C-alpha positions as CSV (number, residue, x, y, z in Angstrom):
1,X,161.9,-141.5,-49.0
2,X,157.9,-141.2,-49.8
3,X,157.4,-145.0,-48.3
4,X,158.8,-143.5,-44.9
5,X,156.8,-140.5,-45.2
6,X,153.5,-142.5,-45.4
7,X,154.5,-144.8,-42.4
8,X,155.3,-141.6,-40.5
9,X,152.1,-140.6,-41.5
10,X,149.7,-143.7,-41.3
11,X,151.6,-144.0,-37.4
12,X,150.5,-140.5,-36.9
13,X,146.9,-141.4,-38.2
14,X,146.7,-144.3,-35.9
15,X,147.8,-142.7,-32.9
16,X,145.5,-140.3,-33.6
17,X,142.5,-142.4,-33.9
18,X,143.9,-144.1,-30.5
19,X,143.8,-141.2,-28.9
20,X,140.2,-140.2,-30.1
21,X,138.9,-143.1,-28.7
22,X,140.2,-142.4,-25.4
23,X,139.1,-139.0,-25.0
24,X,135.8,-140.5,-26.1
25,X,135.7,-143.1,-23.9
26,X,135.4,-141.2,-20.8
27,X,137.4,-143.0,-18.4
28,X,140.3,-141.0,-18.5
29,X,141.2,-138.3,-16.0
30,X,141.0,-134.3,-16.6
31,X,144.8,-134.1,-16.3
32,X,145.6,-137.1,-19.3
33,X,142.9,-136.4,-21.1
34,X,144.6,-133.2,-21.5
35,X,148.0,-134.1,-22.2
36,X,146.0,-136.4,-24.6
37,X,144.5,-133.8,-26.4
38,X,148.0,-131.8,-26.5
39,X,149.5,-134.7,-28.3
40,X,146.8,-134.8,-30.6
41,X,147.0,-131.4,-31.6
42,X,150.6,-132.4,-32.5
43,X,149.7,-135.2,-34.4
44,X,147.2,-132.8,-36.9
45,X,150.1,-130.2,-37.2
46,X,152.3,-133.1,-38.4
47,X,149.7,-134.8,-40.5
48,X,148.5,-131.5,-42.2
49,X,152.1,-130.7,-42.8
50,X,152.9,-134.3,-44.2
51,X,149.2,-133.6,-46.7
52,X,150.3,-130.4,-47.5
53,X,154.2,-131.6,-48.5
54,X,152.2,-134.2,-51.0
55,X,149.7,-131.8,-51.9
56,X,152.6,-129.6,-53.6
57,X,154.2,-132.7,-55.4
58,X,151.5,-133.4,-56.6
59,X,150.9,-130.2,-57.8
60,X,154.4,-129.7,-58.8
61,X,154.3,-133.2,-61.1
62,X,150.9,-132.2,-62.5
63,X,152.7,-128.5,-63.7
64,X,155.7,-130.3,-65.3
65,X,153.3,-132.8,-67.4
66,X,150.8,-129.9,-68.6
67,X,154.4,-127.9,-69.8
68,X,156.3,-130.9,-71.7
69,X,158.6,-130.7,-69.1
70,X,158.9,-134.5,-68.2
71,X,162.9,-134.8,-67.9
72,X,163.4,-135.9,-71.2
73,X,165.5,-134.3,-74.0
74,X,163.6,-132.6,-76.6
75,X,164.8,-133.4,-80.4
């Protein structure tokens, strides 16, 4: 599951970079530029959400390690 999420995040970042390049080129009309900008905003929201989920998972695992709850039964 994590690999699938990583691929989606990487694809989103690549798409965002492409949009930024298109917008910076100056070769795009206003309507297309607005549409691309909106798409970019949605990609940023997606990326932030994915990164927040990863951060939460990291914090959860870190807390488990610090508290000694590594999934092994105590003897």
